[in-house]
Backbone of each chain as nested JSON, in Angstrom:
{
  "chains": [
    {"id": "A", "residues": [
      {"number": 1, "name": "MET", "atoms": {"N": [102.585, 98.236, 97.695], "CA": [102.426, 98.937, 98.978], "C": [103.284, 100.212, 99.008]}},
      {"number": 2, "name": "LYS", "atoms": {"N": [102.825, 101.115, 99.827], "CA": [103.545, 102.382, 99.923], "C": [104.017, 102.612, 101.367]}},
      {"number": 3, "name": "ALA", "atoms": {"N": [105.184, 103.169, 101.499], "CA": [105.68, 103.537, 102.821], "C": [106.066, 105.008, 102.786]}},
      {"number": 4, "name": "ARG", "atoms": {"N": [105.804, 105.678, 103.878], "CA": [106.175, 107.087, 103.956], "C": [107.19, 107.241, 105.1]}},
      {"number": 5, "name": "VAL", "atoms": {"N": [108.294, 107.853, 104.79], "CA": [109.341, 108.058, 105.792], "C": [109.473, 109.552, 106.055]}},
      {"number": 6, "name": "HIS", "atoms": {"N": [109.434, 109.917, 107.332], "CA": [109.68, 111.305, 107.733], "C": [111.07, 111.393, 108.326]}},
      {"number": 7, "name": "VAL", "atoms": {"N": [111.844, 112.323, 107.845], "CA": [113.182, 112.536, 108.401], "C": [113.244, 113.969, 108.916]}},
      {"number": 8, "name": "MET", "atoms": {"N": [113.467, 114.114, 110.211], "CA": [113.533, 115.453, 110.813], "C": [114.864, 115.596, 111.553]}},
      {"number": 9, "name": "LEU", "atoms": {"N": [115.347, 116.816, 111.611], "CA": [116.531, 117.082, 112.429], "C": [116.173, 116.835, 113.887]}},
      {"number": 10, "name": "LYS", "atoms": {"N": [117.088, 116.256, 114.639], "CA": [116.831, 116.004, 116.06], "C": [116.684, 117.326, 116.804]}},
      {"number": 11, "name": "THR", "atoms": {"N": [115.96, 117.27, 117.915], "CA": [115.798, 118.46, 118.757], "C": [117.185, 118.925, 119.197]}},
      {"number": 12, "name": "GLY", "atoms": {"N": [117.42, 120.205, 119.138], "CA": [118.701, 120.742, 119.56], "C": [119.657, 120.962, 118.403]}},
      {"number": 13, "name": "VAL", "atoms": {"N": [119.402, 120.307, 117.283], "CA": [120.238, 120.529, 116.096], "C": [119.7, 121.769, 115.38]}},
      {"number": 14, "name": "LEU", "atoms": {"N": [120.597, 122.706, 115.126], "CA": [120.216, 123.96, 114.478], "C": [119.584, 123.699, 113.11]}},
      {"number": 15, "name": "ASP", "atoms": {"N": [118.478, 124.378, 112.826], "CA": [117.774, 124.187, 111.562], "C": [117.674, 125.524, 110.827]}},
      {"number": 16, "name": "PRO", "atoms": {"N": [118.739, 125.911, 110.106], "CA": [118.741, 127.225, 109.445], "C": [117.631, 127.376, 108.406]}},
      {"number": 17, "name": "GLN", "atoms": {"N": [117.278, 126.271, 107.744], "CA": [116.218, 126.329, 106.738], "C": [114.887, 126.696, 107.416]}},
      {"number": 18, "name": "GLY", "atoms": {"N": [114.609, 126.041, 108.535], "CA": [113.391, 126.336, 109.293], "C": [113.379, 127.774, 109.791]}},
      {"number": 19, "name": "GLU", "atoms": {"N": [114.537, 128.24, 110.25], "CA": [114.645, 129.617, 110.744], "C": [114.366, 130.611, 109.622]}},
      {"number": 20, "name": "ALA", "atoms": {"N": [114.874, 130.304, 108.44], "CA": [114.655, 131.179, 107.273], "C": [113.166, 131.257, 106.955]}},
      {"number": 21, "name": "VAL", "atoms": {"N": [112.488, 130.099, 107.037], "CA": [111.049, 130.081, 106.768], "C": [110.316, 130.911, 107.822]}},
      {"number": 22, "name": "ARG", "atoms": {"N": [110.727, 130.776, 109.075], "CA": [110.072, 131.527, 110.158], "C": [110.199, 133.04, 109.91]}},
      {"number": 23, "name": "HIS", "atoms": {"N": [111.407, 133.477, 109.556], "CA": [111.614, 134.896, 109.279], "C": [110.777, 135.359, 108.093]}},
      {"number": 24, "name": "ALA", "atoms": {"N": [110.757, 134.541, 107.054], "CA": [110.025, 134.922, 105.837], "C": [108.532, 135.021, 106.123]}},
      {"number": 25, "name": "LEU", "atoms": {"N": [108.006, 134.097, 106.943], "CA": [106.577, 134.162, 107.287], "C": [106.28, 135.45, 108.054]}},
      {"number": 26, "name": "GLY", "atoms": {"N": [107.187, 135.818, 108.959], "CA": [107.029, 137.07, 109.709], "C": [107.024, 138.261, 108.761]}},
      {"number": 27, "name": "ALA", "atoms": {"N": [107.943, 138.252, 107.803], "CA": [108.057, 139.355, 106.844], "C": [106.81, 139.46, 105.968]}},
      {"number": 28, "name": "LEU", "atoms": {"N": [106.132, 138.326, 105.77], "CA": [104.905, 138.33, 104.957], "C": [103.681, 138.739, 105.776]}},
      {"number": 29, "name": "GLY", "atoms": {"N": [103.882, 139.0, 107.066], "CA": [102.78, 139.485, 107.892], "C": [102.074, 138.409, 108.701]}},
      {"number": 30, "name": "PHE", "atoms": {"N": [102.567, 137.185, 108.678], "CA": [101.958, 136.139, 109.499], "C": [102.508, 136.251, 110.922]}},
      {"number": 31, "name": "THR", "atoms": {"N": [101.627, 136.476, 111.865], "CA": [102.083, 136.612, 113.246], "C": [101.85, 135.299, 113.999]}},
      {"number": 32, "name": "GLY", "atoms": {"N": [102.495, 135.159, 115.125], "CA": [102.262, 133.998, 115.984], "C": [102.975, 132.735, 115.543]}},
      {"number": 33, "name": "VAL", "atoms": {"N": [103.927, 132.86, 114.617], "CA": [104.705, 131.685, 114.224], "C": [105.882, 131.584, 115.195]}},
      {"number": 34, "name": "GLU", "atoms": {"N": [105.794, 130.624, 116.102], "CA": [106.783, 130.552, 117.181], "C": [108.007, 129.719, 116.825]}},
      {"number": 35, "name": "GLY", "atoms": {"N": [107.84, 128.826, 115.903], "CA": [108.98, 128.003, 115.513], "C": [108.665, 127.213, 114.261]}},
      {"number": 36, "name": "VAL", "atoms": {"N": [109.687, 126.953, 113.487], "CA": [109.514, 126.168, 112.255], "C": [110.667, 125.166, 112.174]}},
      {"number": 37, "name": "ARG", "atoms": {"N": [110.332, 123.927, 111.885], "CA": [111.355, 122.908, 111.636], "C": [111.048, 122.314, 110.267]}},
      {"number": 38, "name": "GLN", "atoms": {"N": [112.077, 122.193, 109.463], "CA": [111.843, 121.62, 108.141], "C": [112.543, 120.277, 108.009]}},
      {"number": 39, "name": "GLY", "atoms": {"N": [111.852, 119.338, 107.459], "CA": [112.428, 118.013, 107.255], "C": [112.078, 117.474, 105.887]}},
      {"number": 40, "name": "LYS", "atoms": {"N": [112.351, 116.192, 105.714], "CA": [112.099, 115.546, 104.428], "C": [111.009, 114.5, 104.592]}},
      {"number": 41, "name": "VAL", "atoms": {"N": [110.263, 114.303, 103.541], "CA": [109.34, 113.174, 103.501], "C": [109.654, 112.387, 102.236]}},
      {"number": 42, "name": "ILE", "atoms": {"N": [109.799, 111.091, 102.392], "CA": [110.16, 110.234, 101.259], "C": [109.075, 109.178, 101.106]}},
      {"number": 43, "name": "GLU", "atoms": {"N": [108.445, 109.177, 99.953], "CA": [107.402, 108.192, 99.693], "C": [107.976, 107.075, 98.843]}},
      {"number": 44, "name": "LEU", "atoms": {"N": [107.916, 105.872, 99.376], "CA": [108.49, 104.712, 98.697], "C": [107.379, 103.819, 98.178]}},
      {"number": 45, "name": "ASP", "atoms": {"N": [107.512, 103.453, 96.936], "CA": [106.584, 102.52, 96.306], "C": [107.296, 101.166, 96.309]}},
      {"number": 46, "name": "LEU", "atoms": {"N": [106.836, 100.262, 97.153], "CA": [107.572, 99.013, 97.379], "C": [106.801, 97.796, 96.893]}},
      {"number": 47, "name": "ALA", "atoms": {"N": [107.542, 96.718, 96.638], "CA": [106.91, 95.447, 96.271], "C": [106.055, 94.983, 97.444]}},
      {"number": 48, "name": "GLU", "atoms": {"N": [104.911, 94.382, 97.136], "CA": [104.009, 93.871, 98.185], "C": [104.773, 92.956, 99.136]}},
      {"number": 49, "name": "GLY", "atoms": {"N": [104.504, 93.107, 100.404], "CA": [105.08, 92.193, 101.387], "C": [106.439, 92.6, 101.913]}},
      {"number": 50, "name": "THR", "atoms": {"N": [106.942, 93.762, 101.469], "CA": [108.206, 94.24, 102.026], "C": [107.993, 94.535, 103.516]}},
      {"number": 51, "name": "PRO", "atoms": {"N": [108.776, 93.938, 104.392], "CA": [108.541, 94.196, 105.814], "C": [108.978, 95.602, 106.242]}},
      {"number": 52, "name": "GLU", "atoms": {"N": [108.324, 96.097, 107.265], "CA": [108.617, 97.449, 107.76], "C": [110.088, 97.568, 108.196]}},
      {"number": 53, "name": "GLU", "atoms": {"N": [110.648, 96.447, 108.652], "CA": [112.057, 96.476, 109.119], "C": [113.0, 96.821, 107.964]}},
      {"number": 54, "name": "THR", "atoms": {"N": [112.646, 96.366, 106.755], "CA": [113.477, 96.676, 105.593], "C": [113.505, 98.184, 105.364]}},
      {"number": 55, "name": "VAL", "atoms": {"N": [112.35, 98.817, 105.549], "CA": [112.292, 100.27, 105.378], "C": [113.155, 100.947, 106.454]}},
      {"number": 56, "name": "GLY", "atoms": {"N": [113.106, 100.406, 107.67], "CA": [113.958, 100.919, 108.748], "C": [115.429, 100.838, 108.377]}},
      {"number": 57, "name": "GLU", "atoms": {"N": [115.8, 99.716, 107.772], "CA": [117.188, 99.524, 107.325], "C": [117.577, 100.556, 106.257]}},
      {"number": 58, "name": "MET", "atoms": {"N": [116.636, 100.822, 105.325], "CA": [116.89, 101.834, 104.283], "C": [117.181, 103.185, 104.935]}},
      {"number": 59, "name": "CYS", "atoms": {"N": [116.424, 103.487, 105.987], "CA": [116.613, 104.76, 106.691], "C": [117.991, 104.807, 107.34]}},
      {"number": 60, "name": "GLU", "atoms": {"N": [118.338, 103.719, 108.027], "CA": [119.624, 103.666, 108.736], "C": [120.79, 103.797, 107.765]}},
      {"number": 61, "name": "LYS", "atoms": {"N": [120.648, 103.15, 106.599], "CA": [121.775, 103.088, 105.664], "C": [121.853, 104.271, 104.715]}},
      {"number": 62, "name": "LEU", "atoms": {"N": [120.702, 104.844, 104.365], "CA": [120.732, 105.877, 103.316], "C": [119.886, 107.109, 103.603]}},
      {"number": 63, "name": "LEU", "atoms": {"N": [118.647, 106.893, 104.004], "CA": [117.702, 108.014, 103.98], "C": [117.929, 109.041, 105.08]}},
      {"number": 64, "name": "ALA", "atoms": {"N": [118.376, 108.582, 106.238], "CA": [118.578, 109.524, 107.345], "C": [120.021, 109.479, 107.813]}},
      {"number": 65, "name": "ASN", "atoms": {"N": [120.516, 110.611, 108.231], "CA": [121.815, 110.68, 108.902], "C": [121.498, 110.614, 110.39]}},
      {"number": 66, "name": "THR", "atoms": {"N": [121.623, 109.412, 110.952], "CA": [121.104, 109.205, 112.32], "C": [121.906, 109.949, 113.391]}},
      {"number": 67, "name": "VAL", "atoms": {"N": [123.019, 110.545, 113.008], "CA": [123.761, 111.36, 113.983], "C": [122.958, 112.616, 114.326]}},
      {"number": 68, "name": "ILE", "atoms": {"N": [122.362, 113.216, 113.307], "CA": [121.655, 114.475, 113.535], "C": [120.167, 114.406, 113.191]}},
      {"number": 69, "name": "GLU", "atoms": {"N": [119.741, 113.303, 112.573], "CA": [118.344, 113.228, 112.137], "C": [117.63, 112.03, 112.76]}},
      {"number": 70, "name": "SER", "atoms": {"N": [116.352, 112.204, 113.004], "CA": [115.536, 111.073, 113.449], "C": [114.536, 110.764, 112.333]}},
      {"number": 71, "name": "TYR", "atoms": {"N": [114.068, 109.537, 112.31], "CA": [113.127, 109.176, 111.242], "C": [111.952, 108.393, 111.806]}},
      {"number": 72, "name": "SER", "atoms": {"N": [110.863, 108.41, 111.069], "CA": [109.736, 107.559, 111.425], "C": [109.18, 106.959, 110.149]}},
      {"number": 73, "name": "VAL", "atoms": {"N": [108.75, 105.716, 110.241], "CA": [108.254, 104.978, 109.091], "C": [106.766, 104.735, 109.28]}},
      {"number": 74, "name": "GLU", "atoms": {"N": [106.022, 104.91, 108.219], "CA": [104.577, 104.749, 108.258], "C": [104.201, 103.97, 106.991]}},
      {"number": 75, "name": "ILE", "atoms": {"N": [103.505, 102.866, 107.167], "CA": [103.047, 102.107, 105.998], "C": [101.666, 102.645, 105.63]}},
      {"number": 76, "name": "VAL", "atoms": {"N": [101.505, 103.062, 104.38], "CA": [100.21, 103.663, 103.985], "C": [99.496, 102.828, 102.929]}}
    ]},
    {"id": "B", "residues": [
      {"number": 1, "name": "MET", "atoms": {"N": [99.779, 125.384, 119.474], "CA": [99.34, 124.338, 118.549], "C": [100.391, 124.091, 117.469]}},
      {"number": 2, "name": "LYS", "atoms": {"N": [100.326, 122.913, 116.918], "CA": [101.309, 122.57, 115.885], "C": [100.594, 122.202, 114.59]}},
      {"number": 3, "name": "ALA", "atoms": {"N": [101.173, 122.596, 113.492], "CA": [100.641, 122.205, 112.192], "C": [101.773, 121.556, 111.41]}},
      {"number": 4, "name": "ARG", "atoms": {"N": [101.417, 120.543, 110.648], "CA": [102.411, 119.877, 109.801], "C": [101.971, 120.041, 108.353]}},
      {"number": 5, "name": "VAL", "atoms": {"N": [102.879, 120.531, 107.551], "CA": [102.586, 120.743, 106.131], "C": [103.452, 119.798, 105.307]}},
      {"number": 6, "name": "HIS", "atoms": {"N": [102.818, 119.066, 104.415], "CA": [103.548, 118.218, 103.476], "C": [103.541, 118.89, 102.119]}},
      {"number": 7, "name": "VAL", "atoms": {"N": [104.696, 119.019, 101.525], "CA": [104.797, 119.588, 100.179], "C": [105.434, 118.539, 99.274]}},
      {"number": 8, "name": "MET", "atoms": {"N": [104.688, 118.108, 98.272], "CA": [105.206, 117.084, 97.344], "C": [105.121, 117.627, 95.924]}},
      {"number": 9, "name": "LEU", "atoms": {"N": [106.027, 117.174, 95.081], "CA": [105.926, 117.503, 93.66], "C": [104.666, 116.856, 93.114]}},
      {"number": 10, "name": "LYS", "atoms": {"N": [103.979, 117.561, 92.222], "CA": [102.768, 117.012, 91.622], "C": [103.107, 115.795, 90.758]}},
      {"number": 11, "name": "THR", "atoms": {"N": [102.121, 114.929, 90.59], "CA": [102.315, 113.762, 89.728], "C": [102.667, 114.243, 88.323]}},
      {"number": 12, "name": "GLY", "atoms": {"N": [103.648, 113.622, 87.74], "CA": [104.05, 114.001, 86.391], "C": [105.224, 114.953, 86.372]}},
      {"number": 13, "name": "VAL", "atoms": {"N": [105.477, 115.609, 87.49], "CA": [106.653, 116.486, 87.553], "C": [107.86, 115.61, 87.891]}},
      {"number": 14, "name": "LEU", "atoms": {"N": [108.899, 115.743, 87.095], "CA": [110.103, 114.938, 87.288], "C": [110.711, 115.184, 88.664]}},
      {"number": 15, "name": "ASP", "atoms": {"N": [111.098, 114.112, 89.343], "CA": [111.667, 114.229, 90.688], "C": [113.065, 113.596, 90.697]}},
      {"number": 16, "name": "PRO", "atoms": {"N": [114.084, 114.35, 90.283], "CA": [115.432, 113.781, 90.18], "C": [115.985, 113.311, 91.532]}},
      {"number": 17, "name": "GLN", "atoms": {"N": [115.591, 114.01, 92.611], "CA": [116.057, 113.637, 93.944], "C": [115.524, 112.243, 94.308]}},
      {"number": 18, "name": "GLY", "atoms": {"N": [114.234, 112.051, 94.039], "CA": [113.624, 110.752, 94.301], "C": [114.252, 109.655, 93.454]}},
      {"number": 19, "name": "GLU", "atoms": {"N": [114.531, 109.978, 92.19], "CA": [115.168, 109.008, 91.301], "C": [116.549, 108.611, 91.817]}},
      {"number": 20, "name": "ALA", "atoms": {"N": [117.288, 109.609, 92.301], "CA": [118.627, 109.346, 92.847], "C": [118.535, 108.402, 94.041]}},
      {"number": 21, "name": "VAL", "atoms": {"N": [117.528, 108.628, 94.89], "CA": [117.339, 107.761, 96.063], "C": [117.007, 106.347, 95.598]}},
      {"number": 22, "name": "ARG", "atoms": {"N": [116.154, 106.234, 94.587], "CA": [115.761, 104.92, 94.086], "C": [116.986, 104.147, 93.572]}},
      {"number": 23, "name": "HIS", "atoms": {"N": [117.822, 104.836, 92.805], "CA": [119.033, 104.181, 92.305], "C": [119.952, 103.771, 93.444]}},
      {"number": 24, "name": "ALA", "atoms": {"N": [120.11, 104.662, 94.405], "CA": [121.022, 104.376, 95.516], "C": [120.525, 103.186, 96.329]}},
      {"number": 25, "name": "LEU", "atoms": {"N": [119.213, 103.094, 96.52], "CA": [118.663, 101.95, 97.269], "C": [118.942, 100.653, 96.511]}},
      {"number": 26, "name": "GLY", "atoms": {"N": [118.784, 100.698, 95.192], "CA": [119.088, 99.527, 94.378], "C": [120.552, 99.131, 94.504]}},
      {"number": 27, "name": "ALA", "atoms": {"N": [121.438, 100.131, 94.473], "CA": [122.87, 99.883, 94.574], "C": [123.238, 99.289, 95.93]}},
      {"number": 28, "name": "LEU", "atoms": {"N": [122.444, 99.606, 96.948], "CA": [122.699, 99.07, 98.293], "C": [122.105, 97.671, 98.472]}},
      {"number": 29, "name": "GLY", "atoms": {"N": [121.456, 97.187, 97.424], "CA": [120.944, 95.822, 97.493], "C": [119.481, 95.69, 97.876]}},
      {"number": 30, "name": "PHE", "atoms": {"N": [118.784, 96.796, 98.015], "CA": [117.357, 96.718, 98.327], "C": [116.59, 96.493, 97.029]}},
      {"number": 31, "name": "THR", "atoms": {"N": [115.88, 95.417, 96.976], "CA": [115.126, 95.113, 95.752], "C": [113.655, 95.492, 95.943]}},
      {"number": 32, "name": "GLY", "atoms": {"N": [112.958, 95.601, 94.846], "CA": [111.517, 95.842, 94.914], "C": [111.127, 97.284, 95.163]}},
      {"number": 33, "name": "VAL", "atoms": {"N": [112.087, 98.195, 95.038], "CA": [111.747, 99.612, 95.191], "C": [111.299, 100.112, 93.823]}},
      {"number": 34, "name": "GLU", "atoms": {"N": [110.015, 100.314, 93.672], "CA": [109.468, 100.626, 92.352], "C": [109.433, 102.121, 92.04]}},
      {"number": 35, "name": "GLY", "atoms": {"N": [109.411, 102.913, 93.074], "CA": [109.401, 104.349, 92.846], "C": [109.652, 105.098, 94.134]}},
      {"number": 36, "name": "VAL", "atoms": {"N": [110.249, 106.261, 94.005], "CA": [110.52, 107.096, 95.179], "C": [110.18, 108.533, 94.818]}},
      {"number": 37, "name": "ARG", "atoms": {"N": [109.456, 109.194, 95.697], "CA": [109.194, 110.625, 95.531], "C": [109.654, 111.307, 96.812]}},
      {"number": 38, "name": "GLN", "atoms": {"N": [110.377, 112.38, 96.647], "CA": [110.833, 113.07, 97.845], "C": [110.178, 114.442, 97.943]}},
      {"number": 39, "name": "GLY", "atoms": {"N": [109.741, 114.767, 99.123], "CA": [109.123, 116.065, 99.347], "C": [109.615, 116.681, 100.64]}},
      {"number": 40, "name": "LYS", "atoms": {"N": [108.928, 117.739, 101.041], "CA": [109.312, 118.451, 102.256], "C": [108.218, 118.304, 103.295]}},
      {"number": 41, "name": "VAL", "atoms": {"N": [108.621, 118.317, 104.535], "CA": [107.645, 118.401, 105.614], "C": [108.058, 119.595, 106.481]}},
      {"number": 42, "name": "ILE", "atoms": {"N": [107.101, 120.439, 106.784], "CA": [107.386, 121.644, 107.551], "C": [106.513, 121.624, 108.794]}},
      {"number": 43, "name": "GLU", "atoms": {"N": [107.139, 121.639, 109.949], "CA": [106.398, 121.641, 111.21], "C": [106.359, 123.058, 111.76]}},
      {"number": 44, "name": "LEU", "atoms": {"N": [105.154, 123.565, 111.908], "CA": [104.983, 124.949, 112.371], "C": [104.461, 124.943, 113.795]}},
      {"number": 45, "name": "ASP", "atoms": {"N": [105.109, 125.73, 114.631], "CA": [104.664, 125.916, 116.002], "C": [103.908, 127.25, 116.016]}},
      {"number": 46, "name": "LEU", "atoms": {"N": [102.587, 127.189, 116.15], "CA": [101.766, 128.389, 115.963], "C": [101.07, 128.81, 117.249]}},
      {"number": 47, "name": "ALA", "atoms": {"N": [100.695, 130.077, 117.318], "CA": [99.921, 130.579, 118.452], "C": [98.58, 129.853, 118.495]}},
      {"number": 48, "name": "GLU", "atoms": {"N": [98.097, 129.567, 119.695], "CA": [96.809, 128.875, 119.858], "C": [95.72, 129.613, 119.083]}},
      {"number": 49, "name": "GLY", "atoms": {"N": [94.874, 128.869, 118.441], "CA": [93.729, 129.469, 117.751], "C": [93.987, 129.921, 116.338]}},
      {"number": 50, "name": "THR", "atoms": {"N": [95.201, 129.713, 115.845], "CA": [95.465, 130.057, 114.443], "C": [94.598, 129.162, 113.558]}},
      {"number": 51, "name": "PRO", "atoms": {"N": [93.762, 129.746, 112.702], "CA": [92.904, 128.888, 111.875], "C": [93.689, 128.151, 110.794]}},
      {"number": 52, "name": "GLU", "atoms": {"N": [93.151, 127.002, 110.407], "CA": [93.815, 126.174, 109.394], "C": [93.953, 126.938, 108.072]}},
      {"number": 53, "name": "GLU", "atoms": {"N": [92.998, 127.855, 107.817], "CA": [93.06, 128.614, 106.552], "C": [94.325, 129.47, 106.49]}},
      {"number": 54, "name": "THR", "atoms": {"N": [94.758, 129.962, 107.661], "CA": [95.974, 130.779, 107.687], "C": [97.168, 129.941, 107.241]}},
      {"number": 55, "name": "VAL", "atoms": {"N": [97.184, 128.687, 107.688], "CA": [98.284, 127.801, 107.283], "C": [98.212, 127.56, 105.772]}},
      {"number": 56, "name": "GLY", "atoms": {"N": [96.988, 127.413, 105.256], "CA": [96.813, 127.262, 103.812], "C": [97.371, 128.457, 103.057]}},
      {"number": 57, "name": "GLU", "atoms": {"N": [97.12, 129.65, 103.602], "CA": [97.633, 130.886, 102.996], "C": [99.166, 130.907, 103.002]}},
      {"number": 58, "name": "MET", "atoms": {"N": [99.75, 130.44, 104.125], "CA": [101.223, 130.373, 104.209], "C": [101.766, 129.473, 103.102]}},
      {"number": 59, "name": "CYS", "atoms": {"N": [101.062, 128.373, 102.852], "CA": [101.496, 127.446, 101.802], "C": [101.431, 128.107, 100.445]}},
      {"number": 60, "name": "GLU", "atoms": {"N": [100.296, 128.779, 100.194], "CA": [100.091, 129.413, 98.883], "C": [101.143, 130.488, 98.625]}},
      {"number": 61, "name": "LYS", "atoms": {"N": [101.464, 131.251, 99.698], "CA": [102.341, 132.403, 99.516], "C": [103.82, 132.073, 99.611]}},
      {"number": 62, "name": "LEU", "atoms": {"N": [104.171, 131.054, 100.393], "CA": [105.6, 130.829, 100.639], "C": [106.038, 129.372, 100.583]}},
      {"number": 63, "name": "LEU", "atoms": {"N": [105.3, 128.494, 101.268], "CA": [105.856, 127.16, 101.513], "C": [105.853, 126.256, 100.287]}},
      {"number": 64, "name": "ALA", "atoms": {"N": [104.859, 126.421, 99.418], "CA": [104.787, 125.552, 98.244], "C": [104.796, 126.389, 96.976]}},
      {"number": 65, "name": "ASN", "atoms": {"N": [105.394, 125.851, 95.954], "CA": [105.301, 126.436, 94.622], "C": [104.158, 125.703, 93.938]}},
      {"number": 66, "name": "THR", "atoms": {"N": [102.978, 126.326, 93.967], "CA": [101.765, 125.602, 93.55], "C": [101.722, 125.276, 92.056]}},
      {"number": 67, "name": "VAL", "atoms": {"N": [102.671, 125.802, 91.298], "CA": [102.738, 125.438, 89.884], "C": [103.16, 123.961, 89.754]}},
      {"number": 68, "name": "ILE", "atoms": {"N": [104.123, 123.575, 90.563], "CA": [104.652, 122.206, 90.436], "C": [104.469, 121.37, 91.703]}},
      {"number": 69, "name": "GLU", "atoms": {"N": [104.04, 122.004, 92.794], "CA": [103.946, 121.26, 94.055], "C": [102.524, 121.293, 94.605]}},
      {"number": 70, "name": "SER", "atoms": {"N": [102.161, 120.221, 95.261], "CA": [100.889, 120.2, 95.976], "C": [101.202, 120.132, 97.471]}},
      {"number": 71, "name": "TYR", "atoms": {"N": [100.277, 120.592, 98.282], "CA": [100.529, 120.58, 99.733], "C": [99.318, 120.054, 100.474]}},
      {"number": 72, "name": "SER", "atoms": {"N": [99.561, 119.585, 101.674], "CA": [98.463, 119.198, 102.55], "C": [98.795, 119.68, 103.957]}},
      {"number": 73, "name": "VAL", "atoms": {"N": [97.768, 120.131, 104.65], "CA": [97.938, 120.694, 105.993], "C": [97.275, 119.753, 106.988]}},
      {"number": 74, "name": "GLU", "atoms": {"N": [97.953, 119.537, 108.091], "CA": [97.457, 118.644, 109.126], "C": [97.704, 119.348, 110.465]}},
      {"number": 75, "name": "ILE", "atoms": {"N": [96.647, 119.501, 111.238], "CA": [96.819, 120.107, 112.562], "C": [97.103, 118.977, 113.556]}},
      {"number": 76, "name": "VAL", "atoms": {"N": [98.201, 119.072, 114.29], "CA": [98.561, 117.976, 115.216], "C": [98.557, 118.447, 116.677]}}
    ]}
  ]
}
C-alpha cells in the first residue's frame, strides 16, 4: 500500500521559498500569480495493512515540524 | 482559483532525501517502510480564469526540472 503525506507551512508562517517562486514567475512574464506556498510531499511505500494512524505518528515524530507545519495523510 | 502542482523525481532517479527519511523511520521503530520518495508540492493562488496550460508552462519553465523530475497539475 502507498500513503501520500503533504506537509505545508501553517498559515501565517513566512514562506520565503514560495515568495521566491512568486517573484520568479512574475519575472518570467506570468501575470496574476497572487500567492505561492511551497511544501513537501512524501510518498511512503508501506507493508499491507499499516493503519493510517501509524502514518500520522510518523508525521508527528519525523516528517512534519508541527510547530510551524501542518500535514495531511492520504492512502492511495 | 488555486492550482496544486506536484513535482516528484522520476522513477530511477536516486532520491537521497527519501532514503534518509526511510532510514530515520526505521531507526524510530517503524517497520514495514519499503520505500520513500520525497517531492515538492507548490500551491499557486492564481487570477480567476487562468488556463491549466499556463500552469503547465510554469512547470516547464521554472517549477520542475523536467530532465529528472515529473510534475502533475491539479486545479482545486
